[in-house]
C-alpha positions as CSV (number, residue, x, y, z in Angstrom):
1,M,26.5,118.0,162.1
2,G,24.7,118.6,165.4
3,D,27.9,119.7,167.2
4,A,27.4,123.2,168.9
5,S,30.8,124.4,167.5
6,E,29.4,123.5,163.9
7,S,26.3,125.5,164.5
8,L,28.5,128.4,165.7
9,R,30.8,128.3,162.7
10,T,27.7,128.5,160.2
11,G,26.4,131.8,161.6
12,R,29.8,133.1,163.2
13,K,30.6,136.8,162.8
14,Q,34.2,136.9,161.6
15,M,36.1,138.5,164.6
16,R,39.6,137.3,164.4
17,S,41.5,135.0,161.8
18,C,44.3,132.6,162.6
19,D,47.7,133.3,161.4
20,D,47.6,131.1,158.2
21,C,44.2,132.2,157.1
22,Y,45.1,136.0,157.7
23,R,48.4,135.5,155.8
24,R,46.5,133.8,152.7
25,K,43.5,136.4,153.2
26,V,41.0,133.9,153.5
27,R,37.8,133.5,155.7
28,C,38.6,131.7,158.8
29,D,35.8,129.7,160.6
30,S,37.4,129.4,163.9
31,V,35.3,129.9,167.1
32,N,37.1,130.8,170.3
33,Q,40.4,130.0,168.7
34,E,39.5,126.4,168.0
35,P,41.3,125.0,164.9
36,C,39.8,126.2,161.7
37,R,38.7,124.0,158.9
38,A,41.3,125.3,156.6
39,C,44.2,124.4,159.0
40,G,42.6,121.1,159.5
41,R,42.5,120.2,155.8
42,A,46.2,121.3,155.4
43,R,47.2,119.3,158.5
44,I,49.0,122.2,159.9
45,E,48.8,123.8,163.4
46,C,46.1,126.4,163.7
47,R,47.9,129.3,165.6
48,F,46.7,132.7,166.9
49,T,49.9,134.5,167.6
50,R,49.2,137.8,165.7
51,Q,48.4,140.7,167.9
52,W,45.7,143.3,167.4
53,K,47.1,146.6,166.5
54,K,46.1,149.3,169.2
55,P,45.4,152.7,168.2
56,I,48.1,155.2,168.9
57,R,46.5,157.6,171.4
58,T,47.5,161.2,171.7
59,R,48.7,161.0,175.1
60,N,51.1,158.3,174.1
61,R,52.3,160.3,171.2
62,K,52.8,163.3,173.5
63,A,54.6,161.2,176.2
64,H,57.1,159.6,173.6
65,R,57.7,163.0,172.1
66,E,58.5,164.6,175.6
67,Q,60.6,161.7,176.5
68,H,62.8,162.1,173.2
69,E,62.9,165.8,173.9
70,Q,64.2,165.1,177.4
71,L,66.9,162.7,176.2
72,S,67.9,165.2,173.4
73,R,68.3,167.9,176.2
74,S,70.3,165.7,178.4
75,E,72.7,164.4,175.3
76,P,71.9,166.7,172.6
77,G,71.1,165.0,169.4
78,L,72.6,161.6,170.7
79,S,69.6,159.7,172.0
80,D,68.6,158.0,168.7
81,A,72.2,156.7,168.3
82,S,72.3,154.0,171.1
83,S,72.1,150.5,169.9
84,P,69.7,148.1,171.6
85,S,71.6,144.9,170.5
86,K,73.5,144.3,173.7
87,D,70.3,143.7,175.6
88,L,69.0,141.3,172.9
89,T,69.4,137.6,172.2
90,M,68.8,135.8,168.9
91,V,65.2,135.3,169.6
92,S,62.4,137.5,171.0
93,S,63.2,140.2,173.4
94,D,61.5,140.3,176.9
95,S,57.7,140.9,176.1
96,S,57.3,143.0,179.3
97,T,59.7,145.7,177.8
98,I,58.3,148.0,175.1
99,S,60.7,147.8,172.3
100,P,61.0,150.8,169.5
101,S,59.1,148.5,167.1
102,H,56.2,147.6,169.5
103,P,52.8,148.4,167.9
104,D,52.1,151.0,170.7
105,V,55.0,153.0,169.7
106,V,55.3,152.6,166.0
107,G,53.3,155.8,165.6
108,S,55.6,157.7,167.7
109,E,58.6,156.3,165.7
110,I,57.1,158.0,162.7
111,I,56.7,161.3,164.6
112,I,60.3,161.2,165.8
113,S,61.5,160.4,162.3
114,Q,59.6,163.3,160.8
115,D,60.9,165.6,163.5
116,L,64.3,164.7,162.8
117,V,63.7,165.4,159.1
118,R,62.4,168.8,160.1
119,S,65.2,169.5,162.5
120,G,68.2,167.3,161.3
121,L,69.9,170.1,159.5
122,S,70.2,172.4,162.4
123,Q,70.9,169.8,164.8
124,F,73.8,168.6,162.5
125,I,75.2,172.1,162.3
126,S,74.8,172.7,166.1
127,I,75.8,169.5,167.5
128,S,78.3,167.8,165.0
129,I,79.9,170.6,163.5
130,G,80.0,172.3,166.9
131,V,82.4,169.7,168.2
132,S,85.6,171.5,167.5
133,S,87.9,168.4,168.8
134,S,89.9,166.8,166.0
135,S,88.6,163.3,167.5
136,W,85.2,161.9,168.1
137,D,85.6,161.4,171.7
138,V,82.3,163.0,172.5
139,F,80.7,160.0,170.8
140,D,82.5,157.3,172.6
141,Q,79.8,156.6,175.0
142,L,77.6,155.3,172.3
143,E,78.2,152.1,170.1
144,R,77.5,153.7,166.8
145,V,76.9,157.0,165.2
146,R,75.8,157.8,161.8
147,I,78.6,159.3,159.5
148,A,77.6,162.4,157.6
149,Y,79.5,163.1,154.1
150,I,79.4,166.6,153.2
151,G,80.3,166.1,149.5
152,T,82.5,168.4,147.2
153,E,82.9,172.0,147.6
154,V,79.9,172.8,145.2
155,T,77.3,171.5,147.6
156,N,75.4,173.8,149.8
157,L,76.2,171.9,152.7
158,T,79.9,172.6,152.5
159,H,79.4,176.4,152.5
160,L,76.8,176.2,155.2
161,I,79.4,174.5,157.4
162,D,81.9,177.3,156.2
163,L,79.7,180.0,157.5
164,E,80.0,178.6,161.1
165,H,83.5,177.1,161.0
166,S,85.7,177.9,158.1
167,E,88.3,175.3,159.2
168,A,85.6,172.5,159.2
169,A,85.0,173.0,155.5
170,R,88.2,170.9,154.9
171,V,86.7,167.9,156.8
172,L,84.6,165.6,154.7
173,H,83.1,163.4,157.1
174,H,81.2,164.4,160.5
175,P,79.8,162.4,163.2
176,Y,76.0,162.6,163.4
177,P,73.5,160.6,165.4
178,H,71.2,158.0,163.8
179,I,68.5,159.9,161.8
180,K,66.3,156.9,162.1
181,P,65.0,155.1,165.2
182,P,67.3,152.5,166.3
183,L,66.2,148.9,165.4
184,A,65.9,145.8,167.4
185,W,68.2,142.9,166.3
186,R,65.0,140.8,165.5
187,P,62.4,142.2,163.1
188,D,59.0,142.8,164.7
189,V,55.9,141.1,163.0
190,N,53.8,144.1,164.1
191,A,56.2,146.8,163.1
192,S,56.4,146.4,159.2
193,D,53.8,146.4,156.7
194,N,56.1,143.8,154.9
195,L,56.2,141.5,157.7
196,R,52.7,140.4,158.6
197,S,53.2,136.6,158.9
198,P,54.8,135.1,162.0
199,N,56.2,132.4,159.7
200,L,58.1,135.0,157.7
201,L,59.6,136.4,160.9
202,Q,60.6,133.0,161.9
203,D,62.3,132.4,158.6
204,L,64.3,135.7,158.8
205,C,65.6,134.6,162.1
206,S,66.3,131.3,161.4
207,F,69.7,129.7,160.5
208,P,71.2,126.4,159.5
209,A,71.9,123.8,162.2
210,K,75.0,124.9,164.4
211,D,77.5,122.6,162.9
212,V,76.5,124.0,159.5
213,R,76.3,127.4,160.5
214,D,79.8,127.5,162.1
215,D,81.1,125.8,158.9
216,L,79.6,128.6,156.6
217,V,81.3,131.3,158.7
218,D,84.7,129.4,158.7
219,S,84.3,128.8,155.0
220,F,83.7,132.6,154.4
221,F,86.7,133.8,156.4
222,A,89.0,131.1,155.0
223,Y,88.2,131.0,151.3
224,I,86.3,134.3,150.4
225,H,87.4,137.0,152.9
226,P,91.1,136.9,152.1
227,Y,90.2,138.1,148.5
228,L,87.4,140.4,149.6
229,P,88.4,141.9,152.9
230,I,85.1,143.8,153.6
231,I,84.6,142.7,157.2
232,D,86.4,143.1,160.5
233,E,86.9,139.5,161.2
234,F,87.9,140.0,164.9
235,E,84.8,141.8,165.6
236,F,82.5,139.7,163.7
237,R,83.8,136.4,165.3
238,N,83.6,138.0,168.8
239,R,80.0,139.0,168.3
240,Y,79.1,135.8,166.6
241,N,80.1,133.9,169.8
242,D,78.4,136.4,172.1
243,P,74.7,135.7,172.4
244,Q,73.9,139.0,174.1
245,N,75.5,141.1,171.3
246,P,75.3,139.1,168.0
247,P,76.4,140.4,164.6
248,P,73.7,142.5,162.7
249,L,71.1,140.2,161.3
250,L,71.6,141.3,157.8
251,L,75.3,141.0,157.7
252,L,75.1,137.7,159.4
253,Q,72.6,136.0,156.9
254,S,74.9,137.5,154.0
255,V,78.0,136.1,155.4
256,L,76.2,132.7,155.6
257,L,75.2,133.1,152.1
258,A,78.7,133.8,150.8
259,G,80.0,131.0,153.0
260,A,77.5,128.5,151.4
261,H,79.3,129.1,148.0
262,A,82.6,127.7,149.2
263,S,81.4,125.3,151.9
264,H,82.4,121.7,151.9
265,H,79.8,120.6,154.3
266,P,78.1,117.4,153.1
267,R,74.8,119.0,153.9
268,V,75.5,122.1,151.8
269,A,77.4,120.4,149.0
270,Q,74.5,118.0,148.4
271,A,72.1,120.8,147.7
272,R,74.1,123.8,147.2
273,S,71.9,125.9,145.0
274,T,68.9,125.2,147.3
275,V,70.8,126.2,150.5
276,M,72.0,129.5,148.9
277,A,68.6,130.3,147.5
278,V,67.1,129.9,151.0
279,L,69.8,132.1,152.5
280,F,69.7,134.7,150.0
281,R,65.8,135.2,150.3
282,R,66.4,135.7,153.9
283,A,69.1,138.3,153.5
284,K,67.4,140.1,150.5
285,T,64.2,140.3,152.5
286,L,66.0,142.0,155.4
287,F,67.6,144.2,152.9
288,D,64.4,145.3,151.2
289,M,62.9,145.8,154.5
290,R,65.6,148.1,155.5
291,H,66.1,146.2,158.7
292,E,69.6,147.9,159.0
293,N,70.3,151.6,159.7
294,D,74.1,151.2,159.4
295,R,74.7,152.1,155.8
296,M,78.2,150.4,155.9
297,N,76.4,147.1,156.7
298,L,74.2,147.8,153.5
299,V,77.2,148.1,151.4
300,Q,78.8,145.0,152.9
301,A,75.5,142.9,152.1
302,A,75.2,144.2,148.6
303,I,78.8,143.2,147.9
304,L,78.2,139.7,149.4
305,F,75.1,139.3,147.3
306,T,77.3,139.2,144.1
307,W,78.1,135.7,145.1
308,H,74.7,134.4,144.3
309,I,72.9,134.1,141.0
310,E,69.2,134.8,141.8
311,N,67.8,134.4,138.2
312,A,68.7,134.9,134.5
313,D,68.1,138.7,134.9
314,S,71.4,140.5,134.6
315,V,69.9,144.0,134.7
316,S,67.9,144.4,137.8
317,S,69.4,141.4,139.8
318,N,72.7,139.5,140.2
319,S,76.2,141.0,140.4
320,W,75.6,144.0,138.1
321,Y,72.7,145.2,140.0
322,W,74.2,144.7,143.5
323,S,77.3,146.3,142.7
324,G,75.5,149.3,141.6
325,V,73.5,149.5,144.8
326,A,76.7,149.3,146.8
327,C,78.2,152.1,144.7
328,R,75.4,154.2,145.3
329,I,75.3,153.9,149.1
330,A,79.3,154.0,149.3
331,F,79.2,157.3,147.4
332,G,76.6,158.6,149.8
333,I,78.6,158.1,152.9
334,G,81.9,159.1,151.2
335,M,83.6,155.9,151.0
336,H,85.3,157.1,147.7
337,R,86.9,160.0,149.4
338,D,90.4,160.2,150.9
339,L,90.5,158.3,154.2
340,S,94.2,157.5,154.6
341,R,96.2,158.1,157.6
342,N,97.4,161.4,156.4
343,S,94.1,162.8,155.5
344,L,92.0,165.4,157.5
345,G,89.0,164.2,159.1
346,R,87.1,163.4,162.3
347,F,86.9,159.7,161.6
348,P,87.6,156.7,163.9
349,K,90.7,154.8,162.7
350,N,88.9,151.4,162.8
351,D,86.2,152.7,160.5
352,R,88.7,154.5,158.4
353,R,90.6,151.2,157.6
354,L,87.4,149.3,157.1
355,Y,85.9,151.9,154.8
356,R,89.1,151.9,152.7
357,R,89.0,147.9,152.2
358,I,85.4,148.0,151.3
359,W,85.9,150.7,148.7
360,W,88.8,149.1,146.9
361,T,86.8,145.8,147.1
362,L,83.9,147.6,145.5
363,F,86.1,149.0,143.0
364,Q,87.3,145.7,141.7
365,I,83.7,144.4,141.6
366,E,82.2,147.3,139.7
367,S,84.9,147.7,137.1
368,T,84.8,144.0,136.3
369,S,81.1,143.9,136.2
370,A,81.1,146.8,133.8
371,L,83.7,145.1,131.6
372,E,81.6,141.8,131.7
373,H,78.5,143.4,130.4
374,G,79.8,146.3,128.3
375,R,77.8,148.8,130.4
376,P,78.8,152.1,131.9
377,S,80.6,151.8,135.2
378,M,79.4,153.9,138.2
379,I,83.0,154.6,139.3
380,H,85.0,157.1,137.2
381,L,88.7,157.9,138.1
382,E,87.8,161.5,138.4
383,D,85.1,161.0,141.1
384,F,87.5,159.7,143.8
385,D,90.6,160.4,145.6
386,Q,91.0,157.4,148.0
387,P,94.6,156.3,148.1
388,L,95.6,152.8,147.3
389,L,95.4,150.3,150.2
390,E,98.3,150.2,152.6
391,M,99.3,147.2,154.9
392,D,98.0,149.2,157.9
393,D,94.6,149.0,156.5
394,L,94.5,145.3,157.2
395,R,94.4,145.8,161.0
396,D,91.1,144.6,162.6
397,S,89.7,146.3,165.6
398,N,92.2,144.4,167.9
399,E,95.0,146.4,166.2
400,I,96.5,143.3,164.7
401,I,97.1,142.9,160.9
402,N,94.8,140.2,159.7
403,S,97.4,137.8,158.1
404,K,94.7,135.9,156.1
405,I,94.0,138.8,153.8
406,R,96.0,138.5,150.6
407,F,97.5,142.0,150.4
408,E,99.6,141.4,147.3
409,Y,96.7,139.9,145.5
410,C,94.4,142.8,146.3
411,C,97.0,145.3,145.2
412,R,97.6,143.4,141.8
413,K,93.8,142.8,141.1
414,T,93.4,146.7,141.6
415,E,96.0,147.5,139.1
416,L,94.2,145.4,136.6
417,C,90.8,146.9,137.5
418,F,92.3,150.4,136.5
419,I,93.1,149.0,133.1
420,A,89.8,147.4,132.8
421,L,88.0,150.6,133.6
422,E,90.1,152.3,130.9
423,V,89.2,149.6,128.4
424,S,85.3,150.2,129.4
425,R,85.9,154.1,129.0
426,L,87.6,153.9,125.6
427,S,84.9,151.5,124.4
428,S,82.0,153.7,125.5
429,P,79.7,155.1,122.9
430,G,80.3,158.7,123.9
431,V,84.2,158.5,123.6
432,I,83.8,156.8,120.3
433,A,81.1,159.0,118.9
434,H,82.4,162.5,120.2
435,A,86.1,162.0,120.8
436,H,87.5,159.1,118.9
437,P,90.2,157.3,121.1
438,S,93.6,158.6,119.9
439,P,96.3,156.2,119.0
440,T,98.4,157.4,122.1
441,A,95.4,156.5,124.4
442,V,95.1,153.0,122.6
443,Q,98.8,152.5,122.9
444,S,98.7,153.4,126.5
445,V,96.5,150.6,127.4
446,N,98.7,148.1,125.4
447,T,101.8,149.4,127.4
448,R,100.0,149.2,130.7
449,L,99.0,145.5,129.9
450,L,102.6,144.6,129.0
451,A,104.0,146.3,132.1
452,W,101.6,144.4,134.4
453,A,102.6,141.1,132.8
454,R,106.3,141.7,133.1
455,S,105.9,142.5,136.6
456,A,103.6,139.4,137.5
457,I,105.1,136.3,139.2
458,S,104.0,133.1,137.7
459,C,103.1,130.6,140.5
460,N,100.6,127.7,140.5
461,D,98.6,129.0,143.6
462,Y,95.1,130.3,143.6
463,E,96.0,134.1,143.6
464,S,98.5,133.8,140.8
465,L,96.2,131.6,138.5
466,V,93.1,133.9,139.0
467,L,95.1,137.0,138.5
468,H,96.6,135.7,135.2
469,I,92.9,134.6,134.2
470,F,91.7,138.1,134.7
471,Y,94.7,139.7,132.9
472,Q,94.2,137.4,129.9
473,T,90.3,138.2,130.1
474,I,91.1,141.9,129.7
475,V,93.6,141.2,126.8
476,I,90.8,139.3,124.9
477,H,88.2,142.0,125.4
478,W,90.7,144.8,124.4
479,H,92.2,143.1,121.5
480,R,88.6,142.3,120.1
481,A,88.0,146.0,120.1
482,S,88.1,147.6,116.6
483,M,90.1,150.5,117.7
484,N,93.1,148.3,119.0
485,K,92.7,146.2,115.8
486,A,93.1,149.3,113.6
487,L,96.3,150.2,115.6
488,I,98.2,146.8,115.8
489,G,96.7,145.1,112.8
490,K,93.8,142.4,112.7
491,E,96.1,139.4,112.5
492,Q,98.3,140.4,115.3
493,A,95.2,141.2,117.5
494,L,93.8,137.6,116.5
495,D,97.1,136.0,117.6
496,I,97.2,137.7,120.9
497,C,93.5,136.7,121.5
498,K,94.3,133.1,120.6
499,G,97.2,133.0,123.0
500,A,95.2,134.7,125.8
501,S,92.4,132.0,125.3
502,K,94.8,129.0,125.6
503,S,96.3,130.6,128.7
504,I,93.0,131.1,130.5
505,L,92.3,127.4,129.7
506,V,95.6,126.1,131.1
507,N,95.2,128.2,134.3
508,F,91.6,126.9,134.8
509,E,92.8,123.3,134.4
510,S,95.4,124.1,137.1
511,L,92.7,125.4,139.4
512,A,90.4,122.3,138.7
513,T,93.4,119.9,139.4
514,Q,93.8,121.6,142.8
515,D,90.1,121.4,143.3
516,L,90.0,125.4,143.6
517,L,87.0,126.1,141.4
518,F,84.8,126.7,144.4
519,K,86.7,130.0,145.4
520,C,86.1,131.5,141.9
521,H,84.0,134.7,141.8
522,F,81.3,135.6,139.2
523,F,83.9,137.0,136.9
524,E,85.6,133.9,136.4
525,V,82.6,132.6,134.5
526,I,82.9,135.4,132.1
527,S,86.6,134.6,131.6
528,L,85.7,131.1,130.6
529,T,83.0,132.1,128.3
530,A,85.4,134.7,126.5
531,A,87.9,131.7,126.0
532,A,85.3,129.5,124.8
533,I,84.0,132.2,122.2
534,Q,87.5,132.7,120.9
535,T,88.1,129.0,120.4
536,H,84.9,128.7,118.6
537,Q,86.0,131.4,116.3
538,E,89.2,129.5,115.8
539,I,87.2,126.4,114.7
540,Q,85.3,128.6,112.4
541,S,88.3,130.1,110.8
542,A,89.9,126.6,110.4
543,F,86.6,125.4,108.6
544,E,86.7,128.3,106.3
545,Q,90.3,127.8,105.5
546,G,90.2,124.1,105.1
547,Q,92.8,123.5,107.8
548,A,91.9,120.2,109.3
549,L,94.7,119.9,111.9
550,Q,94.0,123.3,113.3
551,A,90.2,122.5,113.4
552,I,90.9,119.4,115.5
553,N,93.2,121.1,117.7
554,A,90.6,123.8,118.4
555,L,87.9,121.2,118.9
556,N,90.0,119.6,121.6
557,D,90.4,122.9,123.4
558,L,86.8,123.5,123.3
559,D,86.2,120.1,124.7
560,R,88.7,120.9,127.7
561,T,86.7,124.3,128.1
562,L,83.5,122.2,128.5
563,R,84.9,120.1,131.2
564,I,85.9,123.2,133.0
565,A,82.4,124.8,132.6
566,K,80.8,121.7,133.9
567,G,83.0,121.9,137.2
568,L,82.2,125.5,137.6
569,S,78.5,124.9,137.2
570,E,78.4,123.4,140.6
571,Y,79.0,126.8,142.1
572,W,77.7,129.1,139.4
573,P,74.5,128.2,137.7
574,N,75.2,130.5,134.7
575,A,78.2,128.3,134.0
576,E,75.8,125.6,133.1
577,A,74.3,127.9,130.4
578,V,77.7,128.2,129.1
579,Y,78.3,124.5,129.0
580,K,75.0,123.7,127.2
581,L,75.6,126.4,124.5
582,F,79.1,125.3,123.8
583,K,78.3,121.6,124.1
584,G,75.7,122.0,121.5
585,L,78.1,123.9,119.2
586,F,80.8,121.4,119.9
587,D,78.7,118.4,118.8
588,K,77.5,120.0,115.7
589,L,81.1,121.2,114.7
590,K,82.5,117.8,115.4
591,A,79.7,116.1,113.3
592,S,80.4,118.4,110.5
593,A,84.2,118.1,110.7
594,I,84.5,114.3,110.8
595,D,82.6,111.7,108.8
596,E,83.1,108.1,108.4
597,D,85.9,108.7,105.9
598,G,87.7,111.1,108.1
599,I,87.9,114.9,107.6
600,S,85.6,116.3,104.9
601,G,83.9,119.5,103.9
602,M,86.3,121.8,105.7
603,N,85.7,124.5,103.4
604,Q,81.9,124.4,103.6
605,P,80.0,126.8,105.9
606,F,78.7,125.3,109.1
607,G,75.2,124.1,108.7
608,N,73.0,126.8,107.2
609,H,74.4,129.5,109.1
610,E,78.0,131.0,109.3
611,N,78.3,130.8,112.9
612,G,76.2,127.8,113.6
613,L,74.1,129.6,116.4
614,G,70.9,129.0,114.4
615,D,70.9,125.2,114.8
616,I,71.0,125.2,118.6
617,N,68.1,124.4,120.8
618,W,67.9,127.6,122.6
619,H,64.7,126.4,124.4
620,E,66.9,123.7,126.1
621,I,69.7,126.0,127.0
622,L,67.5,128.7,128.5
623,A,64.9,126.4,130.1
624,Y,64.4,126.9,133.7
625,Q,66.0,124.2,135.9
626,P,64.3,123.6,139.2
627,L,66.5,123.6,142.3
628,E,67.4,120.4,143.7
629,E,65.5,119.7,147.0
630,P,67.7,119.2,150.2
631,V,67.4,115.7,152.0
632,N,66.1,117.3,155.0
633,E,65.3,121.0,154.9
634,G,64.8,121.0,158.7
635,W,68.4,121.7,159.5
636,L,68.1,124.9,157.3
637,N,65.3,126.3,159.6
638,N,66.8,126.2,163.1
639,L,65.8,129.1,165.4
640,P,68.5,129.2,168.2
641,E,67.8,130.7,171.4
642,I,71.3,132.0,171.6
643,M,74.1,132.0,169.2
644,G,76.1,129.2,170.8
645,E,73.2,126.8,171.0
646,S,71.8,124.6,168.1
């Protein structure tokens, strides 16, 4: 108690807090950077890495503005487009170099950004539109430029361009330098109000151990990318192996997240949900911070987020939400417009191909998500004119067609998504209320479904099985609709749904037998749910009609469905909810159908409710299930000095 430092603590004027106390917003009693009591009690290191923010002086602002103007005069409008990533490693940059996110210049960044807002339109017209060449060679000296999509002919921007260059009005995309300051590869703890803790900064730049990290990347490109070809694999792998030019941090964390879904690495398989939750937290934090100025990377990341179930909210999170986010950004940069080889436009061919691949992948995700939830799709047929994919679009930046991409699968899936989009449209409240679907429109969907089925090739590989599952799911959704029942008859619609349900179950069992459930995307869980609902309805119908044999057969089908749901739950947590729900229904149906004397009471209502749902323990089904803890979480938090080192 008589120690000098103790006496200093008692009457100490608070001058500076340690990192942990600052983060928790509690009083720190450290003197001269000695360990404080709070850190001592918590048995953690008492660190003082947080830097004081220095005021931005007027002369500094003026100097940076003059420097920016000088660069703009030497290369008009292009100075902000250069990328700093080639001079960066995967850890902190040289402290002797003032980065754009340094606290001394963060104020000047704001000034530059506001200046660009005020002068951006005139710069765009004079610089980007003023380049009359049909190519973008003037921008080749820079790694990236921002793409400006001018919109349809009703926009002011289209007619403003036409005032200067009438022939340019036909061009939809124009090159334009970054309208935001370039970002360092690694976020700066002093540059963002959302990043005040060095621990959070370290978390965002941490990765799994090298052997796990490499496996996640390989798993992504082996099992997911062939069916969602939204990344240039050649470029990504080259940058992944280049410590001086790594992939964008957001995109890298997003690829690791999706790869974890399909990885067979023992460490990942042991605690998959926890690993994915950690990786998603890092990627989503980077997304929310907007630590990425390339909008294409934002679309790619949002699509990859659909491989993770964050929580039970299907409105403001998970696949529905992220698909909508990706659509909004994609529309803003004109991914939905004609970017085929024959289209007019000043657009680099590599970006043109990748944009088309991303668009059609997003089209598939959005249309299936809308069908899943019965909600409006953000994509309407009249809003885009992007031609269908061609084999040439599968070329990566090395000009070689990526043979891993399943071109036939992508095309066949797109055909089904067009039908799914029409099913959603005809089922929309506006169409039903104001222009009830005509028999011709309803029959058209039936004809298209039949034509697709006739042209489909039945195989036992993953692509064929998943396509048939998706097809049969659309069939069930469509034939449950009242408008179609009215056209073809209720009994025929019911028989078609029964057949589709059994087909879905058989195809899922083939996937399970081949150990391919790990490759399933979010919609496959919805397909299994549709089959389970249909099977339950068959059991109910058998109960009502006293058909014992049909009831037992349907109960067996439901039991088979439960086994599939249990297998899917390893990769999709919402499949666990499906399993719990129908396991409860199955047990009660089976108990009601069979007694010690055999089948009895078949013509009696199930329990006290016709559908049996009132007897289910919903609290148990919807209860929060804590994530399993990894055996050793240290391997998830490596901070490599370069990409090639662990």
